[in-house]
N, C-alpha and C positions, 0 to 999 in steps of 0.2 A: 234178811234171811228169817224174818219172823212171821209166825202165822197170826191169823186174826184172833182165834178163840182157842181155848184149851183143848176142845175136840179136834180142831185142825192140827194142833201139835201132836196129838196122839196118833194121827194118821200116818206119821212118817217113822220109818225104822232106821234110816241112814240117809246117805246122799252119795252121789257120784261126781267125781271132779275130772274134767277133761281140759287139757292144756293144749291149744292149737295155734298155729301161726307160723310166720317165717322161721325157718330153722328148728321147728318143733319136732320134726321127724314124723314117724307114723302116729296116727291118732291113737291114744290111749286112755281108756277110762279107768279111774282108780277109785275103789269103794272102800279103801282101808283107812281113810282119814276118820278120826273119831269126833272132831269138833271143828266148827267153823264159826268165826266171830266177824261181824260186820261193824267196822269202826269209822264211820263217815267222818272225814276230817274237814272237808269244806264243800262248797257247791261244785267245785271243779275236780276234786281228787277224793277218792274214797280208799279205804284200806281194809283188806280182808286178811284174816289170820286162819291158817289151817294147822291143826295139831293132830298127830297120830303116831302110832308105832312105826318105826322105820321098816320098810319092806323092800323087796327086790323088784317091785312092780312100778317104781316111780321113775322110770327112765326119762320121761318127758320133763319132769322137774329137774333131774340132774342136768339134762342137756340145757335147760333154760338157765340154770345157775352157771354152768360152765361157759355158755355163750356169753353171758352178761359179763363175767369176770374177765373173759378173753377180749372183750371189746366188740363182740359179734352182734347179731340181732338180738335184742334185748326185750322187745315188745311182744306180747303174747295175748291170745284171747283165752279167758278161763271161763268155763261153763260149769256151774254147780246145779245139779238136778237132785231134788228130793226124791227119796224112794219110799213108796208106800208099803205097808206091811205085806201086801201080796207081791211085792218086788216090782210093780209097775212104776213108771216115771211119774212124779208129781210136778210141782211148780219148778220152773227152770229160771235160774239167774245167770246172765251172761255178762261178763266184765270185759270190756274192750280196752285196748291200749294199755295192758298191764305191764308192770315192771316190778321185780323183787326189790324190796327195800330192807329186809332182814331174814336171815336164815340162822336158826339155832340148832346145831347138831344135838344129837342125843347125849345126855350126861351119862357118864359111867356111874354105875351104882354097885354096891356090894352084893346086890341080889342078882345071881346069874340067870335066874328064871324070869325076872321082871322085863317088861318091854322097854325097848329103847325109844323114847318119844322124841320126835323131831318137830320143829315148828318152822313155817315159813310165812312171812307176811309179804304181801304184795299190794301195790297201789294200782288203782284203775282210773282212767280219764272219763269214761262214761259207761253206763250200765243199762240193761233192759231185764225185765221180768215177764216171763210168759206163764199163763196159768196152766194147770195139768191138762193134757189132751182130753177132749170131751168124752172119749170112751172110758176114761178112768174115774169119772165123777159118779 
């Protein structure tokens, strides 16, 4: 998830996460995650970590976790698309045959106004990166 130069990094204001696949329910795009980290663990398996304030718009993630713990369909496709400052889509990273490996629920804090941050780490078996659409360049 890294850009080539500092100028390319500054082109992005956020990213969109979509979770699709067997049992994923209706397609849902979530732009409320605040960070994504790519920790490639081996040539066969990579790990992605998403962090962000807990929201009510993550039903695809909740369904994925529930299906996995209940012994249901546990593989999904996760697509992370960078969003340019003007809101148009940028580079797209698609992770195939993903499965959750860790979920950290929000910690309760004494600050009632602070965000409740959750974290999910998933592994993928293979991935592909697409450049931004030509009309965005």
